N, C-alpha and C positions, 0 to 999 in steps of 0.2 A: 518815660524811663527815669528811674531814680538818679539823682545827681550825687556827687561826692559831698556836697554841702548838706544834703538831706540824710545820707547814710555814709558818714566818713569812714566807717569801719569796713565798708565794702571793698575799698581799694587799698587796704592796709597790707603791707608785706607779709604779715603773719598769716592772713587768710590765704594769700596766693601761695605761700610756702606749704600751707596745709593742704590745699587742693592738689598741688603736685605730688605731695606725699601720698594722697589717697590713690593715685594711679599705681602705686607700688604695692597694691593689695593689702594695705594696712587697714585696721579697723578705723572707722570714721564716726564721729558723733553725728547726731541728727543735724541736718543742714536746712536752714530756711532760705539762704541766699547762696547762689553759685555764680561765679564769674568765669567766663572763658575769655582770657586775654589773647589778643592777636599777636603781641610782640614776642611771645615765648615760642620756642621751636616745638614744644609738645602740643601746644594748641593749634599751631599751623599744621602739624601732622594730623590732629584730630579733625581738622577741617577737611582733609582728604580721605580719611579712613572712617567709614561708617561704624565699625566695631569700636574704635577708640573713642569716637564721638559719643556713642551710646554709653560707653564705660564712664566717661567724664560726667555726663548729665545724670547717669544712674546714681551717682553719689548723692545727688539732691533728691532723686525720685524715691529713695528708700522710705518706706513708711516708718512712723515712730509714734509713740503715745503723744497725744495732744498736738499732733502735727496734721494740718489739713492741706497745705500747699507748699510750694517752693517757688521762689523768684529766680529765674535764670537770666543772667545778663550775658548774652552771646555776642561778644565783640569780635569773635573769630569768623563769624559768618557761616558756621557749620550748619545751622538750621536751614539756611537757604539751599545748601547742597544736599543735606541728608534728610530733611523733613522735620516735622514737629516732634517734640518729645513724647507725645501720646500716640504717635503713629505705630501701627503694628509692623514688626520686623519679621521677615521670614529668614530665620537662621539656618545654617547648613553646616554639616561636619565634613562634607566632601571637599577634598583639596583643590579640585579644579573648578569650584564654584565659590561665589561670594554671597554674603548676606545682602538682601535687597529690601527696600522699603516700597512695596507696590503702591501704597497710597500716594507717596510723593512722586513716584514715577508717573502716575496718572495725572497729577497736578502739572508736571513739567510737559507732558504730552498735550494737555489742554491749553497751556499758555502759548501766547504768540512766539514765533521763532526767536530764539536767543533772548527771551524775556524771563525775568525772575518770576516764578510762580507765586511769590509772596510780595506784599507791599505793605506800607505803613498805614494804619488807620488814621484818617485825618482828625478823628474825634479824641482818641486816647493815646495815639502814638504807637501802640503795640502792632505786631505784625498780624496780618490776616491773609487769607487766600485771595488772590487777585480775582475780582468780580464777585466775591462772597461777602457775607455779613461778618462783622467783627464778633468773635466769640467772647471778648472781654466786656465790651460796652453795648453790643447790639446794633451798632451803626450799620446801615445798609447803603450800598452805593445806588445812585440813581441810574436807571438805564439810559444809555446814550441814544439820542435821536438818530434814526437811520436816514440816509440820503434817499430822496424821492427821485425815482427815475422819471425823466421828462422826455416826451416825444413831441417834436414840433408838429403842429397841425392847425387847422382852422375850425373855429366854432361855427356851427350851423344849427339852425332850429330843426328839431326833430318833429316830423309830422305825426299824425295819429298812427297808432300801431295797427297793422293789418294791411292787406293788399290794397293797392291804389286802383280805384275804379276808372273806367274809361271816361266818365264824366269829369272826374278830377283832373285827368290828363288834358282833356279838352280845355277846361277852365285855365289850367296852368299855361297852356300854349297860347291861349287868347291873351292872357296877361303879359306873356313875353312879347307878343306882337304889339300890345299897347305900349309897352316900354320902348320897343324898337321904333315906334312911330314918332316918339318925341325925343329920343336920345340921339346924341351926336358924338362923333369921335373927337379926339383932341384937335384935329385940324378943321373941325366944323362940318365935315362931310357925314352923311347918313351911313348907318351900318349896312352890311350886305343884306339883300332881301331875304336870304335863307338863314340869317343869323338866329332867328327865333327857333327855326327848325333844328339847327345844330345844337342850341342850348337844350331843347327838349330831348334830343338824343343823348346829350351829356348826362342828363338826370335820369332818364328812363331806359337808356340803352337801346332805343329804337326810334326810327324816324316817324314823325307824325304823318298820317295820310294827307294827300293833296286836298281831299274834300274838306279838311278842317279849315282851309284858308277861306272858306265861304262864311265862317262865323265872324261876327264883328269883334274887333279887338276890345279888350277890357282894361280898365285902369288897374295897374298891378297893386296887389296888397303889400303890406309891410313885410310879410314872410317871403313873398316873391322877390321884393327888392333886396332883402338881406341875402337871399340865395344868389342873386345876380352879383351883388357886391363880393360875396365870398368867392365866386368863380373868377371875378376880375382880379382879386388879390392873388389867388392861386396861379393864374396865368402870368401875372407880373413876376411872381417868384420863380416860376419855371424859366422865364426869359432872362431873369437876372442870374440864375444859376448857370445858364448856358453861356 
């Protein structure tokens, strides 16, 4: 935003007196700069009235030869309430209705609750739509990272895709029996004789036939040991939660 040291004439009393005179429907010369001061009652009224606000900035929006733009310094905050100077206004002559700025109403509806739909551009300092690129310098906001939903669980090794054959179930049961033959509880006692069968039911939802006990136990593979460890951790968590 220009400062008084850069443009000392912008805050001169003559300019402010001229701007107020323009509101009295007097002819105005082409304006390149327009200031809306907050301390004057007329500008505070324009901050509340869309019609008066547009009348004020309209003095600078009027076209003129060799004029391409106008700088509007809005210290009254009217642009935050009524929208940008280039927004389309739906005027009405009906006494029970008021002029509205549908574009700005959409901005306010999309903004968070009680939040200003405009914010300052961190690159050039001019206002921009919240979450939008800056029209003046082209700066674009970076999208914020979204929170990742986390669900507590245990990592297990996934087997081959497809139905489990009876031979695979028998091998798994034999490995469970091999683990049970050498494993001991914390007190040094062996596990229950039907522990391997219960673990088989935990994995395949069915008890193994009694005839499978005739097969020799096998040394458990790394995958079977990981599955057993996974079930032990899950059991300890359930007991801790209880």
